[in-house]
N, C-alpha and C positions, 0 to 999 in steps of 0.2 A: 469309513471310520472303524478303527480296530475294536474287536469285540472284547469286552472286559471279562477276564477269567474269574469264575466264581468257585471258591473253594468247596470241595466235596469231601467230607470226612472219609468216605470209603476209598476214594481214589488216593487221597493223601496217605492213608494207612497202607494201601497197596504199594505205593512208590517207596515209602519209608522201609517197608518190609523187604522190597527188592534190593534197596541200597545196602541194608544190613546183611543180606545173604551174600552180595557181591564183596563186601568188605571182609567177611569171614573167609570167602574163597581166596582172596588176595593174601590174607594172613597165612593161610595154610600153605599157599604156594611159596611165600617168602620163607617159611620155616624149612621147606625142602631145599630152597636155593641157598640159604644162609644157615648152615647147620650149627655154626659155632658163634657164640655171643661176641667173641673178639673180632669177628669179621663184619659186624653189623655196619660199621662205618663204610664198608665197601659194598653196600647193598646194591647200588645201581649197577656196579660192574658185574656182580653175580647175576642179577636179573637179566642183563644183556646176554650173558653167556649161558643162560639156563637151557636153551635149545640147541647149543652147539654139541657136536659129537664128543663123547667123553674122551676119546683118544686125541682129540684136537685141542684140548685145553691143558695147559701146563699143570702138573700136579705138585710141583715143588716151587718154592719161592727163592731157591738158590740159583744164581746165575754165574756163568763163567765166561771169560773173554774168549773170543774166537782166536784160534792159533793154527798155523800150518803145522800139522804133525804127520808122522808116518803112520800109515795104516798097513795092516797085515792081512793077507788073504787075497782071494781072487776078486773081491768086490771093490777094490780100489781102482776105479776107472779114470782117475784124474790124469790130466795131461802133464807130463813131466819129462825132463831131460836129465839123464843120469850123469853122475860125476865120475869121470874116468879115473882109474886107479893112480895114474901118473900125476893127476891133479890132487887127488886125496892125500897122496904121500907127502905133499908139500907142507901139510899141517898149518895152513893159513888160518889165523884166528878170524879173519873176515868171512871165511867160508863155513864157519862152525854152524850157523843156522841151517845150511844145506845138509851138513852131515847129520844133524839132529832130525831132519825130515826124511831120512832114509838114503842119504848120500845122493841126493838128486835135487834139482830145482823144480818145484811144483808150482804150477800156475794156480794161485789161491781161488780164483773165480773161473768158471767155465769159459775158456777162450774161444775165439773164432779160428777154425783150422781149415785151410784150403789146400787141397792136394789134387794132382792131375797126372794122368798117364797119356802117353802119345805113341803112335805108330807111324813111321815114316815110309812113304812110298815115292818112287820116282816114276815119272810119266814117259811113255814112249808113244809117239803119235806118227804113224806112217803117213806118207803123202796120200791125198785123195781119200781121207777117212773122216768120219764125223765124230768118232769117239776115240780117245786115247786109251792105251793099255797101261795099267799100273803094275809096277813090280815092287814087291815088298823089300825094304832095306833093313830096318831095325826098329826095335821098340825102346822106349826110354821111360824112366820114372822121373817126373819133373820135381822141382823143389817144393817142399812143404812150407807153407807160411802159417805161423801161429802168432796171433795177437790177442793179448788179454789185459784186463785192467788189474791194477794193484791199488788197493785202498789201505791207507795207513791210519791206524787209530791208537796203537800202543808203541812203546819203545821196541818191543819184540818184532812188530810188523816192520818198523823202520830198519832194524838190523837185517831182516830178511830181504828187504828191498836192496840194501847196499850189497849184501852177499850175492843176490841174483845179478846185479849189474856187474860186479867184479868177476863173477863166474863167466858171463857172456863175453866180457872184454878179454878174459884169458883164453877162451876157446877160439878167438880169432887171431891169436898170436902164435908164432912158431917159437921153438926153443932156441932163441938167439942169445949169444953171449955165453957166460960160464954156467952151464947146466949139467956138468959132469957127462955121464954117458948119453944123456938125452940131447946134448948140443947138436943142433942142425936138424932135429926132427920137426916135421910139420905139425900144425895144430892137431890135437888128439881127436879120435873118433868117439862119439857119444852114442848112447842108446835112447831112442825116442819111444815113449809109451803113452797110450791114451785110449780110453773107450773100450777096454776089454780085450778079449782073446783074439778076435778076428778083425780088428781095425788096425791098431798100431801096437805091436808086441815086440819090444827089443829091436826096433829098426835101427841098423847102424847108419849114422848120419855124421856129416860135418856141418858146422855152423858157418855159413857163407856171409851172413850179415845180420845185424840186429839194429833196431831203433828204439830209443827210449824218449818218451814225451815228457818234458818238464813244463807244464802249463803255467801261464802267467796269471790265471784267474782262480787259483786254488791256494789254500794255506800251506805253509811249509812247517814241518815239525823238526825241532832240534833234538838230536840224539848223540850221545857220547859213546861211540863204538869202543873206545879204549877201556870201558868198564866203569866210568864215572856215572853220576846221577843224570838221568834224562832231564832235559829242560834246565840245564845248569845255567848260571849267569852268562850274559852275552860276552863277557870278556874271556871266557874259557874256551878251549878248542872244542869243536863239535862238528857234526855233519847235519845239514838240513835236507830233509826228504819231503817231496810233495805228498800231500795227503791223498791225492788221486793222480795216477799216471797210467800211461799205456805202453806196454812193451810188445814189440813185434820182432819175431825171430824167423829167419829163413834157414831151413835145414835142407841139405841135399843128401838123399839116401845114396850110400856108396857101398859097393860090394866088391870083394876081391875076386880075382880070376878063379881061385879055388872054390870060392863060395858060389860063383855063377855056374861052375861045372856041375854042381850038385843039384841044379834046378831041374825040376820035372813038372811039366804042365799038369799031369795027372795028380801029382801030390799038391800042386798049387790050388787047383780047383776044389780039392777036397779039404783045403784049409790047413794041411800039415805044414807047409812051408811058411804060412802066414803066422801061425801060433808058435812054431818051434824054431824057425830059421830066420825070422825077421824080414821076410820078403813082403813087399807091398805091391 
């Protein structure tokens, strides 16, 4: 049988006094967390952030949309494919977003990059021997595969997606037809960059293939590339872009004979040819 609690004036006074002290402490803490009366309505949010590092909490209430922009300086390590001058001179309005991002196609989110090198050897195995002899033949830089996600939230994002697809389509076409002095030329060489000074720095490449995923289980955003209002009525011309897609590009590093003649293994191992000459 439970014991009935008997009120004790001294104990009750002790408990009431402790509660009063705790309430005072909470109020003082709240005054430090919520310094301005206009923020009292967000008290819970400020209490939860009270112990966060000061540098980790936003200090401004102004927000801006994410946008692929050009960065300057050596700290821009994003993966990108440059726009060749011969393509830039065409002044295509579809490619304007790439011009504004530094005359290059930038993967807006960190992509997956796979690259490999190989050395070929031929085997010579005399009769009545257990082990063959290997003779070095040559070395090769294999194709670089880059695959990255594109997420579309704004009309500017959609325009960038269209520009990237148009750019990759163009890089896999020769100058066929009436192109003036360029008629008959193969697809242009691009410069591949990413991850700083000693990974990929102005690597001369040709685009051998690319893949674009148009998923069936994502929304599509309508954009009017011609300059009209985004999300215009269904009866007007427009372009529909997936809000999430995957682009995969295969680039083959390519070097001229004159470029290869300047190769020095001593300079390569010291990084000079990687950062200054585009060797990988």
